[in-house]
MARTIGU-291662 format. One record per residue: residue in three letters; x negated, y, z negated of N, C-alpha, C in turn. Coordinates in steps of 0.1 Angstrom, whole numbers, padded with zeros to 4 digits, always signed. Each point is the difference from the previous one (the first is absolute). Last residue first. Example, Ala and Ser with C-alpha at 12.3 -4.5 7.8 and 13.67 -1.06 7.14 Angstrom:
BEGIN
ser-0128-0022-0071-0009+0011+0000+0008+0011-0008ala-0003-0057+0001+0009+0012+0000-0009+0012+0000
//
This chain:
BEGIN
unk-0149-0128+0040+0004-0007+0012+0015+0000+0001unk-0042+0030-0026+0013-0007-0001+0004-0005+0014unk-0041+0024-0003-0001-0012-0008+0013-0007-0003unk-0001+0053+0009-0008-0010+0006-0002-0012-0010unk+0045+0029-0004-0014+0001-0002-0008-0011+0007unk+0048+0025+0010-0005-0013-0003-0015+0002-0001unk+0036+0039-0010-0010-0005+0009-0005-0013-0004unk+0043+0039-0006-0006-0012-0005-0009-0006+0010unk+0023+0050-0011-0007-0008+0009-0005-0012-0007unk+0041+0042-0008-0010-0010-0004-0007-0006+0012unk+0033+0047-0019-0006-0009+0011-0009-0010-0006unk+0043+0022-0026-0015+0001+0001-0004-0009+0011unk+0047+0025-0025-0006-0009+0010-0014+0003+0001unk+0044+0007-0038-0012+0005+0007-0004-0010+0010unk+0041-0005-0022-0004+0012-0008-0012+0006+0007unk+0038-0026+0029-0012-0002-0008-0003+0012-0008unk+0048-0019+0019-0009+0011+0001-0012-0002-0010unk+0039-0029+0004-0010-0003+0011-0010+0012+0001unk+0027-0018-0046+0002+0008+0012-0011-0003+0010unk+0002-0018-0045+0008-0007+0009+0003+0007+0013unk-0044+0000-0036+0012+0007+0004+0008-0009+0010unk-0045-0008-0022+0012-0007-0004+0014+0007+0004unk-0044+0018+0015+0001-0001-0015+0013-0005-0005unk-0023+0013+0045+0015+0001-0003+0003-0002-0015unk-0042+0012+0041+0003-0003-0015+0015+0002-0002unk-0030-0014+0045+0011+0009-0005+0003-0004-0014unk-0041-0005+0038+0005-0006-0012+0010+0010-0006unk-0019-0010+0053+0004+0009-0011+0004-0008-0012unk-0036-0013+0044+0014+0003-0003+0002+0010-0012unk-0036-0037+0031+0002+0014-0004+0015+0002-0002unk-0041-0041+0004+0015+0003-0001+0001+0014-0004unk-0041-0035+0023+0004+0012-0007+0016+0002+0001unk-0028-0033+0023-0006+0000-0013+0004+0012-0008unk+0011-0012+0047+0007-0009-0009-0006+0000-0014unk-0017+0029+0035-0002-0014+0004+0006-0010-0010unk+0003+0050+0002-0008-0006-0011-0003-0015+0003unk+0028+0029+0027-0014+0005+0001-0009-0007-0010unk+0047-0008-0001-0006-0006+0012-0015+0004+0001unk+0029-0001-0046-0005+0010+0010-0008-0008+0011unk+0043-0015-0033-0014-0004+0004-0005+0010+0011unk+0038+0016-0035-0002-0008+0012-0015-0003+0002unk+0037+0014-0044-0010+0004+0010+0000-0009+0012unk+0021+0013-0054+0004-0003+0014-0011+0004+0009unk+0013-0007-0056-0011+0002+0009+0005-0004+0014unk+0024+0017-0049+0001-0009+0012-0011+0004+0009unk+0011+0004-0057-0004+0006+0012+0002-0011+0012unk+0017-0007-0044-0007+0013-0003-0005+0007+0013unk+0040-0038-0017-0009+0003+0010-0006+0014-0002unk+0020-0037-0037+0002+0012+0007-0011+0003+0010unk-0004-0040-0025+0015+0002+0002+0003+0011+0009unk-0044-0013-0016+0005-0012+0007+0015+0001+0002unk-0032+0034-0018+0007-0008-0010+0006-0013+0006unk-0024+0034+0026-0008-0001-0012+0006-0010-0010unk+0002+0002+0056+0008+0001-0012-0009-0001-0012unk+0004+0006+0059-0009+0001-0012+0009+0001-0012unk+0004-0018+0054+0007+0006-0011-0009-0001-0012unk-0009-0001+0056-0003-0005-0013+0008+0008-0010unk-0010-0011+0057+0010+0006-0010-0003-0007-0013unk-0017+0005+0056-0004-0003-0013+0009+0007-0010unk-0004-0014+0058+0005+0007-0012-0005-0006-0013unk-0007-0016+0047-0009+0012-0003+0004+0007-0013unk+0017-0048+0004-0005+0006+0013-0010+0011-0004unk+0019-0011-0042+0006-0006+0012-0004+0008+0012unk-0008-0007-0057-0007+0005+0012+0007-0008+0012unk+0013+0012-0055+0001-0007+0012-0009+0006+0011unk+0008-0002-0060-0002+0006+0013+0001-0009+0012unk+0000+0013-0058+0006-0009+0010-0001+0007+0013unk-0018+0005-0055+0000+0004+0014+0006-0011+0008
//
């Protein structure tokens, strides 16, 4: 995995073999979540070189209590 968080944006590349990209996670910090929640889409690409994803799935990442 390799990723960036810039301003309100979130971007993560997922790879099972460390070479080919299997999925891309793109999202934004949800203002309603007080900075504790990121919402977006996980696009499955499975090592393809085209920009068209095979499938897209919504995700929500939440900061759990106890983490700072």
